[in-house]
C-alpha positions in Angstrom: 13.5 128.0 -40.9 16.8 127.9 -39.0 17.5 130.8 -36.8 19.0 131.7 -33.4 16.5 132.4 -30.6 17.1 133.2 -27.0 15.3 131.8 -24.0 15.2 133.1 -20.3 17.0 131.0 -17.8 16.6 130.9 -14.0 19.2 130.0 -11.4 17.5 126.7 -10.4 18.9 123.3 -9.9 16.8 122.0 -12.8 14.3 123.6 -15.2 12.5 122.6 -18.4 12.8 124.8 -21.5 10.6 124.0 -24.5 12.8 124.0 -27.6 12.1 122.9 -31.2 13.4 119.3 -31.6 17.0 119.0 -32.7 17.9 122.5 -31.4 21.5 123.2 -30.5 22.0 125.3 -27.3 24.9 127.6 -28.0 25.6 129.7 -24.8 24.1 131.0 -21.6 25.1 134.5 -20.6 23.9 137.4 -18.4 22.1 140.1 -20.5 21.3 143.1 -18.3 19.9 141.6 -15.1 18.6 138.3 -16.6 20.2 135.1 -17.8 19.5 134.0 -21.3 20.3 130.9 -23.3 20.8 131.2 -27.1 20.1 128.2 -29.2 20.2 127.4 -33.0 16.6 126.2 -33.7 14.6 125.0 -36.7 11.2 126.8 -36.2 9.4 124.1 -38.2 10.2 121.3 -35.8 7.8 120.4 -33.0 8.6 121.5 -29.4 10.4 119.2 -27.0 11.4 119.4 -23.4 15.0 120.3 -22.7 16.2 119.7 -19.2 18.7 122.4 -18.0 20.7 121.7 -14.9 22.6 124.4 -13.0 25.5 123.9 -10.5 27.4 126.5 -8.6 31.1 126.3 -8.3 31.9 124.1 -5.3 28.4 122.6 -5.1 27.8 118.8 -5.4 27.1 117.6 -8.9 24.5 114.9 -9.1 25.2 112.0 -11.5 23.9 113.2 -14.8 22.3 110.8 -17.2 24.2 109.8 -20.3 23.6 112.4 -23.0 23.9 115.5 -20.9 26.1 118.1 -22.5 27.9 121.0 -21.2 26.5 124.3 -22.4 28.1 127.2 -20.6 29.8 128.6 -17.5 28.3 131.9 -16.4 30.1 134.5 -14.1 27.5 136.8 -12.7 28.3 140.5 -12.9 29.2 142.2 -9.6 28.8 139.2 -7.4 31.6 136.9 -8.2 29.3 133.9 -8.3 29.9 131.3 -11.0 27.4 128.7 -12.4 27.8 125.8 -14.8 25.0 124.6 -17.0 24.3 121.2 -18.5 21.4 120.1 -20.8 19.6 117.0 -22.0 16.6 116.3 -24.2 13.9 114.5 -22.2 
């Protein structure tokens, strides 16, 4: 079944999120005090590791492997900090 799910996201340089294979990350936004990633998923697919990279504005960006895609830019409420997220299926 195809649906949209949300997944918690941390402000870490790199994290692994388990998504159903062929999922399409849509957006990352702050919801309340937490960051969430919304993705279009097929719940009948097996889970696969999705590598999520986070870079703050002005920070050095490592060379990303071919296949990484831009997901979202997030501006944190109240603090003025801005982060940029890229993802890749492992």
